[in-house]
OpenMM code with the backbone's topology and positions (N, CA, C; nanometers):
from openmm import Vec3, app, unit

residues = "UNK UNK UNK UNK UNK UNK UNK UNK UNK UNK UNK UNK UNK UNK UNK UNK UNK UNK UNK UNK UNK UNK UNK UNK UNK UNK UNK UNK UNK UNK UNK UNK UNK UNK UNK UNK UNK UNK UNK UNK UNK UNK UNK UNK UNK UNK UNK UNK UNK UNK UNK UNK UNK UNK UNK UNK UNK UNK UNK UNK UNK UNK UNK UNK UNK UNK UNK UNK UNK UNK UNK UNK UNK UNK UNK UNK UNK UNK UNK UNK UNK UNK".split()
positions = [
    Vec3(4.9811, 1.6034, 0.4874),
    Vec3(5.0538, 1.5740, 0.6036),
    Vec3(5.0368, 1.4276, 0.6440),
    Vec3(5.1416, 1.3654, 0.6800),
    Vec3(5.1282, 1.2250, 0.7310),
    Vec3(5.1174, 1.2262, 0.8729),
    Vec3(5.0312, 1.1380, 0.9198),
    Vec3(5.0068, 1.1196, 1.0634),
    Vec3(5.0864, 1.0008, 1.1164),
    Vec3(5.1248, 1.0179, 1.2443),
    Vec3(5.1834, 0.8960, 1.3176),
    Vec3(5.1030, 0.8906, 1.4456),
    Vec3(5.0433, 0.7771, 1.4737),
    Vec3(4.9627, 0.7625, 1.5941),
    Vec3(5.0209, 0.6378, 1.6667),
    Vec3(4.9876, 0.6286, 1.7951),
    Vec3(5.0374, 0.5135, 1.8772),
    Vec3(4.9070, 0.4638, 1.9531),
    Vec3(4.8919, 0.3350, 1.9429),
    Vec3(4.7824, 0.2778, 2.0234),
    Vec3(4.8215, 0.2733, 2.1757),
    Vec3(4.7443, 0.3317, 2.2529),
    Vec3(4.7722, 0.3348, 2.3984),
    Vec3(4.6988, 0.2367, 2.4794),
    Vec3(4.5829, 0.1928, 2.4307),
    Vec3(4.4964, 0.1013, 2.5012),
    Vec3(4.4439, 0.0026, 2.4008),
    Vec3(4.4536, -0.1213, 2.4213),
    Vec3(4.3999, -0.2299, 2.3354),
    Vec3(4.3129, -0.3247, 2.4172),
    Vec3(4.1829, -0.3230, 2.3854),
    Vec3(4.0915, -0.4056, 2.4563),
    Vec3(3.9939, -0.4796, 2.3712),
    Vec3(4.0483, -0.5737, 2.2908),
    Vec3(3.9668, -0.6493, 2.1990),
    Vec3(3.8633, -0.7346, 2.2753),
    Vec3(3.7463, -0.7497, 2.2283),
    Vec3(3.6846, -0.6944, 2.1105),
    Vec3(3.6068, -0.5631, 2.1345),
    Vec3(3.6339, -0.5039, 2.2461),
    Vec3(3.5589, -0.3841, 2.2878),
    Vec3(3.6071, -0.2541, 2.2266),
    Vec3(3.7336, -0.2459, 2.1989),
    Vec3(3.7855, -0.1230, 2.1426),
    Vec3(3.9313, -0.0959, 2.1687),
    Vec3(3.9768, 0.0226, 2.1314),
    Vec3(4.1141, 0.0678, 2.1571),
    Vec3(4.1207, 0.2192, 2.1575),
    Vec3(4.2284, 0.2761, 2.1990),
    Vec3(4.2544, 0.4129, 2.2034),
    Vec3(4.3858, 0.4443, 2.1397),
    Vec3(4.3941, 0.5543, 2.0684),
    Vec3(4.5221, 0.5945, 2.0108),
    Vec3(4.5429, 0.7399, 2.0263),
    Vec3(4.6686, 0.7867, 2.0220),
    Vec3(4.6974, 0.9252, 2.0292),
    Vec3(4.7985, 0.9678, 1.9140),
    Vec3(4.7815, 1.0903, 1.8748),
    Vec3(4.8693, 1.1401, 1.7667),
    Vec3(5.0117, 1.1649, 1.8208),
    Vec3(5.1120, 1.1135, 1.7567),
    Vec3(5.2479, 1.1489, 1.7875),
    Vec3(5.3026, 1.2577, 1.6926),
    Vec3(5.2475, 1.2523, 1.5711),
    Vec3(5.2854, 1.3519, 1.4640),
    Vec3(5.1647, 1.3791, 1.3751),
    Vec3(5.1338, 1.4956, 1.3561),
    Vec3(5.0117, 1.5274, 1.2640),
    Vec3(4.9694, 1.6707, 1.2755),
    Vec3(4.8562, 1.6950, 1.2278),
    Vec3(4.8085, 1.8348, 1.2182),
    Vec3(4.7607, 1.8985, 1.3463),
    Vec3(4.7307, 1.8192, 1.4478),
    Vec3(4.6717, 1.8689, 1.5697),
    Vec3(4.7708, 1.8761, 1.6877),
    Vec3(4.7449, 1.9643, 1.7735),
    Vec3(4.8356, 1.9754, 1.8957),
    Vec3(4.8092, 1.8573, 1.9818),
    Vec3(4.6802, 1.8204, 1.9965),
    Vec3(4.6389, 1.7025, 2.0687),
    Vec3(4.5391, 1.6249, 1.9869),
    Vec3(4.5486, 1.4944, 1.9851),
    Vec3(4.4490, 1.4078, 1.9157),
    Vec3(4.4433, 1.2806, 1.9962),
    Vec3(4.3424, 1.2635, 2.0805),
    Vec3(4.3246, 1.1404, 2.1568),
    Vec3(4.1983, 1.0801, 2.1037),
    Vec3(4.1924, 0.9570, 2.0587),
    Vec3(4.0832, 0.9017, 1.9911),
    Vec3(4.0487, 0.7593, 2.0466),
    Vec3(3.9309, 0.7530, 2.1004),
    Vec3(3.8913, 0.6174, 2.1547),
    Vec3(3.7878, 0.5614, 2.0659),
    Vec3(3.8085, 0.4290, 2.0222),
    Vec3(3.7178, 0.3571, 1.9417),
    Vec3(3.6551, 0.2513, 2.0250),
    Vec3(3.5206, 0.2438, 2.0185),
    Vec3(3.4449, 0.1443, 2.0900),
    Vec3(3.3589, 0.0682, 1.9946),
    Vec3(3.3422, -0.0656, 2.0138),
    Vec3(3.2724, -0.1536, 1.9273),
    Vec3(3.1550, -0.2145, 2.0110),
    Vec3(3.0388, -0.2267, 1.9552),
    Vec3(2.9244, -0.2896, 2.0200),
    Vec3(2.8578, -0.3774, 1.9212),
    Vec3(2.8234, -0.5051, 1.9713),
    Vec3(2.7487, -0.5971, 1.8850),
    Vec3(2.6020, -0.5550, 1.8839),
    Vec3(2.5434, -0.5505, 1.7659),
    Vec3(2.4020, -0.5214, 1.7523),
    Vec3(2.3430, -0.6260, 1.6539),
    Vec3(2.2178, -0.6309, 1.6431),
    Vec3(2.1517, -0.7393, 1.5637),
    Vec3(2.1991, -0.7354, 1.4139),
    Vec3(2.2301, -0.6207, 1.3620),
    Vec3(2.2749, -0.6103, 1.2245),
    Vec3(2.4224, -0.6080, 1.2018),
    Vec3(2.4984, -0.6300, 1.3076),
    Vec3(2.6463, -0.6303, 1.2891),
    Vec3(2.7165, -0.5675, 1.4096),
    Vec3(2.8021, -0.4687, 1.3758),
    Vec3(2.8800, -0.3944, 1.4814),
    Vec3(2.8603, -0.2506, 1.4631),
    Vec3(2.8333, -0.1848, 1.5814),
    Vec3(2.8341, -0.0370, 1.5762),
    Vec3(2.9663, 0.0090, 1.6249),
    Vec3(3.0096, 0.1210, 1.5636),
    Vec3(3.1445, 0.1834, 1.5993),
    Vec3(3.1102, 0.3191, 1.6692),
    Vec3(3.1644, 0.3382, 1.7833),
    Vec3(3.1496, 0.4649, 1.8540),
    Vec3(3.2911, 0.5319, 1.8654),
    Vec3(3.2939, 0.6616, 1.8454),
    Vec3(3.4196, 0.7296, 1.8451),
    Vec3(3.4058, 0.8450, 1.9461),
    Vec3(3.5118, 0.8639, 2.0183),
    Vec3(3.5237, 0.9845, 2.1023),
    Vec3(3.6671, 1.0462, 2.0704),
    Vec3(3.6673, 1.1684, 2.0323),
    Vec3(3.7932, 1.2364, 1.9955),
    Vec3(3.8043, 1.3630, 2.0768),
    Vec3(3.9241, 1.3672, 2.1440),
    Vec3(3.9551, 1.4967, 2.2102),
    Vec3(4.0731, 1.5533, 2.1317),
    Vec3(4.0616, 1.6785, 2.0858),
    Vec3(4.1632, 1.7368, 2.0037),
    Vec3(4.1779, 1.8831, 2.0372),
    Vec3(4.3025, 1.9317, 2.0098),
    Vec3(4.3344, 2.0685, 2.0230),
    Vec3(4.4041, 2.1129, 1.8881),
    Vec3(4.3663, 2.2285, 1.8407),
    Vec3(4.4220, 2.2750, 1.7081),
    Vec3(4.5165, 2.3898, 1.7341),
    Vec3(4.6118, 2.4084, 1.6424),
    Vec3(4.6990, 2.5236, 1.6556),
    Vec3(4.6092, 2.6489, 1.6401),
    Vec3(4.6362, 2.7548, 1.7123),
    Vec3(4.5658, 2.8811, 1.7042),
    Vec3(4.4658, 2.8905, 1.8157),
    Vec3(4.4452, 2.7824, 1.8897),
    Vec3(4.3534, 2.7897, 2.0060),
    Vec3(4.2193, 2.8452, 1.9747),
    Vec3(4.1613, 2.9365, 2.0549),
    Vec3(4.0349, 2.9894, 2.0326),
    Vec3(4.0269, 3.0761, 1.9066),
    Vec3(4.1356, 3.1160, 1.8532),
    Vec3(4.1372, 3.1929, 1.7281),
    Vec3(4.1165, 3.1085, 1.5998),
    Vec3(4.1353, 2.9734, 1.6174),
    Vec3(4.1219, 2.8839, 1.5012),
    Vec3(3.9754, 2.8942, 1.4510),
    Vec3(3.9646, 2.8776, 1.3210),
    Vec3(3.8283, 2.8920, 1.2552),
    Vec3(3.7566, 2.7614, 1.2801),
    Vec3(3.6668, 2.7691, 1.3778),
    Vec3(3.5926, 2.6546, 1.4319),
    Vec3(3.5210, 2.5708, 1.3163),
    Vec3(3.4472, 2.6372, 1.2292),
    Vec3(3.3813, 2.5662, 1.1252),
    Vec3(3.4748, 2.4922, 1.0326),
    Vec3(3.5883, 2.5451, 1.0012),
    Vec3(3.6832, 2.4814, 0.9159),
    Vec3(3.7443, 2.3576, 0.9856),
    Vec3(3.7829, 2.3738, 1.1064),
    Vec3(3.8295, 2.2593, 1.1867),
    Vec3(3.7277, 2.1458, 1.1938),
    Vec3(3.6088, 2.1827, 1.2223),
    Vec3(3.4975, 2.0836, 1.2355),
    Vec3(3.4742, 2.0114, 1.0993),
    Vec3(3.4912, 2.0849, 0.9876),
    Vec3(3.4831, 2.0231, 0.8549),
    Vec3(3.5938, 1.9208, 0.8363),
    Vec3(3.7124, 1.9539, 0.8745),
    Vec3(3.8262, 1.8622, 0.8601),
    Vec3(3.8024, 1.7322, 0.9432),
    Vec3(3.7566, 1.7497, 1.0628),
    Vec3(3.7269, 1.6381, 1.1528),
    Vec3(3.6157, 1.5480, 1.0915),
    Vec3(3.5127, 1.6129, 1.0405),
    Vec3(3.4012, 1.5413, 0.9764),
    Vec3(3.4521, 1.4637, 0.8536),
    Vec3(3.5405, 1.5232, 0.7780),
    Vec3(3.5934, 1.4581, 0.6544),
    Vec3(3.6733, 1.3308, 0.6966),
    Vec3(3.7457, 1.3345, 0.8078),
    Vec3(3.8158, 1.2151, 0.8509),
    Vec3(3.7238, 1.0975, 0.8769),
    Vec3(3.6115, 1.1238, 0.9440),
    Vec3(3.5187, 1.0210, 0.9753),
    Vec3(3.4346, 0.9775, 0.8560),
    Vec3(3.4041, 1.0754, 0.7699),
    Vec3(3.3293, 1.0435, 0.6456),
    Vec3(3.4186, 0.9502, 0.5542),
    Vec3(3.5446, 0.9753, 0.5466),
    Vec3(3.6389, 0.8925, 0.4702),
    Vec3(3.6438, 0.7502, 0.5278),
    Vec3(3.6540, 0.7436, 0.6605),
    Vec3(3.6629, 0.6116, 0.7214),
    Vec3(3.5306, 0.5324, 0.7015),
    Vec3(3.4167, 0.5984, 0.7141),
    Vec3(3.2910, 0.5262, 0.6897),
    Vec3(3.2864, 0.4783, 0.5491),
    Vec3(3.3235, 0.5540, 0.4539),
    Vec3(3.3227, 0.5085, 0.3103),
    Vec3(3.4223, 0.3922, 0.2868),
    Vec3(3.5352, 0.4013, 0.3438),
    Vec3(3.6373, 0.2869, 0.3276),
    Vec3(3.5848, 0.1615, 0.3886),
    Vec3(3.5245, 0.1766, 0.5130),
    Vec3(3.4657, 0.0610, 0.5723),
    Vec3(3.3528, -0.0001, 0.4850),
    Vec3(3.2696, 0.0819, 0.4289),
    Vec3(3.1613, 0.0288, 0.3445),
    Vec3(3.2320, -0.0451, 0.2215),
    Vec3(3.3291, 0.0122, 0.1639),
    Vec3(3.4017, -0.0462, 0.0539),
    Vec3(3.4629, -0.1826, 0.0949),
    Vec3(3.5331, -0.1806, 0.1995),
    Vec3(3.6030, -0.3084, 0.2460),
    Vec3(3.5107, -0.4192, 0.2925),
    Vec3(3.3965, -0.3855, 0.3444),
    Vec3(3.3063, -0.4821, 0.3964),
    Vec3(3.1959, -0.5228, 0.3026),
    Vec3(3.1916, -0.4602, 0.1864),
    Vec3(3.0848, -0.4977, 0.0917),
    Vec3(3.1275, -0.6151, 0.0018),
] * unit.nanometer
topology = app.Topology()
chain = topology.addChain("A")
for resn in residues:
    res = topology.addResidue(resn, chain)
    for name in ("N", "CA", "C"):
        topology.addAtom(name, app.Element.getBySymbol(name[0]), res)
């Protein structure tokens, strides 16, 4: 499935927020925050999401999908910045 998101808040160099316009979640609001540290930049994420199926959705499966999203991003950042 292809995602379409829109940046709602842009606050360089501190971060930005985006929301899903089209994708697998009923709600996906994602805030990215950046902080300077001695070794570079730390990235903090806060995601508010709602899945189809509500409380009947398989929680462990959904959590695995969300973890995979951030694991993929972490790997891509390592590749791009090395």
